[in-house]
C-alpha positions, 0 to 999 in steps of 0.5 A: 683412338681418343680425340686427344690422340687424334688431334696430336696426330693431326698436329704432327702431320701439320694438319692444323685445320683438322686439329682445331675442329676437335679442340673446342669439343675436347675442352668440354668432354675430355679429362683435365689430364688429357687436356693438359697432355694436349696443351703440352704437346701443342707447345712442344710442336710450336703451336703456342697460341693454341697451347696458351688457349688450353692452359687458360681454359684449365686455369679457369677451372683451377685458378690457384693451380701453381703448375698452370700459372707457371706454365702459362707464365713461361708461354707469355714470356716466350710471347714477349708479354713479360708484364702479363707473365709477372702477374701470373707468377705473383699469383703462385702461393708460397706454399705451392711446390712450384713456388721456387720455379716461379721465383726463378722465372721472376728473377729472370724477368727482373734481371731483364728489366735491369732490377738486379737487386730484386732478381737476387732477392728472388733467387736467394729466397728460392735457395732458402727453400731448395738449398741443394738445387744446382739450377739456383746456384747456376742462376746466381752465378749468371746474375753475379757474372752479369753484374761483374761480381766475378768472385761470387760468380766463380763460387756459384759455378764451382758449386754447380760443378760439384754436381753437374757439368752442364745445365740445360744448353750451357757448359758450366766449365765454359762459364767458370772459365769466362768468370775466371778470365774476367777476374784476371785469373787467366791461367786458372781459366785455361783448364776449364776452357779445355774441358768445355772444348772436350764436350764439343768444339765451339768456335767462340769458346775456342777464341776465348781460350786463345784470347785468355792464353794471350792475356796470360802471356802464354803466346805459343799456346795462344798462337796454336789456338788462334791458328786452330780457330783460323783453320776452322773459320778464316772469316772469324775476324777477331782472331787476326789482331791477337794472333798478330800480337802473339807473334809480335810478343814471340819476336816473329815480326814477319809472321806478325805483319803477314797475319795483320795483312791476312786479317785486312783481307778478311776484314778490310774495314778494321782500322786496328789491323791497319794500325798494328800492321803499320807499327810492325812494318815500322819496327821491321824498317819498312817505313814506306809500307808503314806509312801506307798502312797508317794512311789506310787506318786514317782513311777509315777513321780520320780522327784515329789519334793513335794512328795520326800520332804515330804517322806524325812521328814517322814524318818528323823522323824523316824531316817531312815537316810540311807533311806533318803540318798537313796531317795535323790540319787534316785530323783537326778538320775532322774535329779531333785534337791532342796536345801533342799536335801543338808540340809537333806543329811547333817543331815543324813550323820552326823547321819550315821557318814559320816562327810566329806560328811556331811560337803560338804552337809552343804557347798552346802546348806549354800547359800540357807539357810544362813538366816534360823535359824534352818539350822544355828543351825544344821550347827553350832552344827555340826561345834563345833563337828568337832572342827571348832571353827572359822567357828562355831563362824561365824555361831553363831554370825549370829544366834545372829544377827537373834535372839539377845534375845537367851541366848544360842547362847550368851553362846555358843559364850562365850565358843567358845571365851574362847577356843583355836583357831582351828589349 
């Protein structure tokens, strides 16, 4: 048995110490082919440092050998030594048959460094040398997809699919489906998701399929796929919100609310599930349950404006004006604010007879809502009650500009013109 074969046997048995005893002797006594065989075998078995040492020894003997330069660069990349790998790749001659492989590796390295334009140039150069090589089409597709250039990514993935459905470790149908979905071509993406799943059920792909069906407005399909995913892994938290939303679109509020609650059990820190569950409870006439869910969302994120505004509207509808003011104060204490808070606070102060505070809040809200008919009505009638005829006249004139056909505004202005001016 050759020494190289003995070393390989030792390595396979995990006898590294025994294997290392022979390696230095192999460098000086064995053929280049045997040393290369050993280096590749060691790499396959995970002995990266030892394999690197052998490749470096061979490179000393043949410093211009492209295959060795590329192999050593791959090892250096695996060892997170990208700069050293780049130096190796730059040594590969343009007339070497492995030059396209070097260009592909360089493209990967430049992309990792955020230098997408350089990466693209390297890939296009490789494409000029090997115009029929699908791995280059795939690499271009990956780069374009990473850059958000969906149409170009799609074109390259389609080229790959003319020859291969899978490149090492990647299902091309899945990539094409993702690119189509990203570009808004949701229905076109679905058959490719189906083909990807035919080759093997993968839960992330299943989620993407279900989510794309949701985006396409195919809510029954989305429900089926989300349920299939839930049966496979009920801890896949992302599914619950979109399954609940799918039920809402199908007008099944009971299942939508139950799904939101199931999602909360699986992911109790998901504020969006509490908020969405609250909205469904509100639509279902379950005001108390809605209030509790909104409060839970705000407990997780006191600055969650959408939840705060919806809760404020509920309180206002229920004429719970003190609760409105308390809620606004609590959210503002956490550094969050919204122009609607001033409008809502103005109405609440008015109803709790805190007129000075109400006027201040109306003033604060005015610039944001000076073209909003509902706000101007609230403000105008408040000013009349306060006896400020001059300002209320300005407000109702603006309302009449917005809605010239409104007879009520015209009558109010007539009365204001007839009455005495404010002192």
